[in-house]
C-alpha positions in Angstrom: 243.0 -35.9 -98.4 240.0 -34.1 -99.9 238.6 -37.1 -101.8 235.0 -37.7 -100.9 234.3 -41.4 -100.3 231.9 -42.9 -102.8 231.1 -46.1 -101.0 230.7 -47.3 -97.5 234.0 -49.3 -97.8 235.9 -46.1 -98.8 234.3 -44.2 -96.0 235.3 -46.8 -93.4 238.8 -47.1 -94.8 239.2 -43.3 -94.7 237.8 -43.2 -91.1 240.3 -45.8 -90.0 243.2 -44.0 -91.6 242.1 -40.6 -90.2 242.0 -42.2 -86.7 245.8 -42.8 -86.9 246.1 -39.0 -86.3 245.0 -39.6 -82.7 248.2 -41.6 -82.1 250.8 -40.2 -84.6 251.9 -36.9 -86.2 251.2 -37.6 -89.9 251.5 -35.3 -92.8 248.8 -34.9 -95.4 251.0 -36.4 -98.1 251.5 -39.6 -96.0 247.8 -39.7 -95.2 247.0 -39.6 -99.0 249.5 -42.4 -99.7 247.9 -44.5 -96.9 244.5 -44.0 -98.3 245.5 -44.6 -101.9 247.4 -47.8 -100.9 244.3 -49.2 -99.1 241.8 -48.3 -101.8 243.9 -49.6 -104.7 243.1 -53.2 -105.5 246.1 -55.5 -105.1 247.0 -59.1 -105.7 247.2 -59.9 -102.0 245.6 -58.5 -98.8 246.8 -55.0 -98.0 247.5 -53.8 -94.5 248.9 -50.8 -92.7 251.1 -51.8 -89.8 252.0 -49.1 -87.3 254.7 -49.5 -84.7 256.1 -47.0 -82.2 258.0 -44.9 -84.8 257.0 -46.4 -88.2 254.0 -46.9 -90.4 254.5 -49.8 -92.9 252.4 -50.5 -96.0 252.2 -54.3 -96.4 250.9 -56.3 -99.3 250.8 -60.0 -98.4 254.0 -60.6 -96.3 256.1 -58.0 -97.9 256.5 -54.3 -96.8 256.1 -52.1 -99.8 256.9 -48.8 -98.1 257.8 -47.6 -94.6 257.3 -44.1 -93.2 259.1 -42.7 -90.2 256.6 -41.0 -87.8 256.5 -39.5 -84.4 254.0 -41.0 -81.9 251.7 -38.8 -79.8 251.5 -41.4 -77.0 253.7 -44.1 -75.6 250.8 -46.4 -74.7 250.4 -47.9 -78.2 252.4 -51.0 -79.1 250.9 -51.5 -82.6 248.0 -50.7 -84.8 246.9 -52.9 -87.8 244.5 -51.7 -90.4 243.0 -54.0 -93.0 240.1 -53.6 -95.4 237.8 -55.0 -92.7 239.2 -53.9 -89.4 241.4 -51.8 -87.2 243.2 -53.5 -84.3 244.9 -51.4 -81.6 247.3 -53.2 -79.2 248.1 -51.2 -76.1 251.6 -51.4 -74.6 251.4 -53.3 -71.3 253.8 -52.2 -68.6 254.1 -54.3 -65.4 254.8 -52.6 -62.1 256.8 -54.4 -59.4 255.1 -52.5 -56.5 253.3 -54.4 -53.9 250.7 -51.9 -53.0 248.3 -53.0 -55.8 248.7 -56.7 -54.7 248.0 -56.1 -51.1 244.9 -54.0 -51.6 243.6 -56.7 -54.0 244.3 -59.5 -51.6 242.8 -57.5 -48.7 239.6 -57.0 -50.6 239.4 -60.7 -51.4 240.2 -61.6 -47.8 237.5 -59.2 -46.5 235.0 -60.8 -49.0 235.9 -64.2 -47.7 235.5 -63.1 -44.1 232.1 -61.7 -44.9 231.1 -65.0 -46.6 232.3 -67.0 -43.6 230.4 -64.7 -41.2 227.3 -65.1 -43.3 227.7 -68.9 -43.3 228.2 -68.9 -39.5 225.1 -66.8 -39.0 223.1 -69.2 -41.2 224.3 -72.2 -39.1 223.0 -70.6 -35.8 
């Protein structure tokens, strides 16, 4: 992708597409296709939708092309790029351990005890 952006819109689109390389291994050919897709006017809104192992080019509600990619991190659930924005959704994993809960409740309990002590001191 050696095309120099001519407008602010082209610059921001190129920047969003380049940022995908933080999260995926992407060839130059795929990068060029992504940029060409987003900068070519279409009948409907164009989006790039990234999952764990795929990058899809979507126009309206239909996928026009899907690329198989390898992710660099397992912390991303999806990335959506439109003409106006880039939205990254992290993958949320829940832990069933109790250590986090007990330290949180302990901190809250200590705070309540301090508040009660302060209230008792004010009543004296």
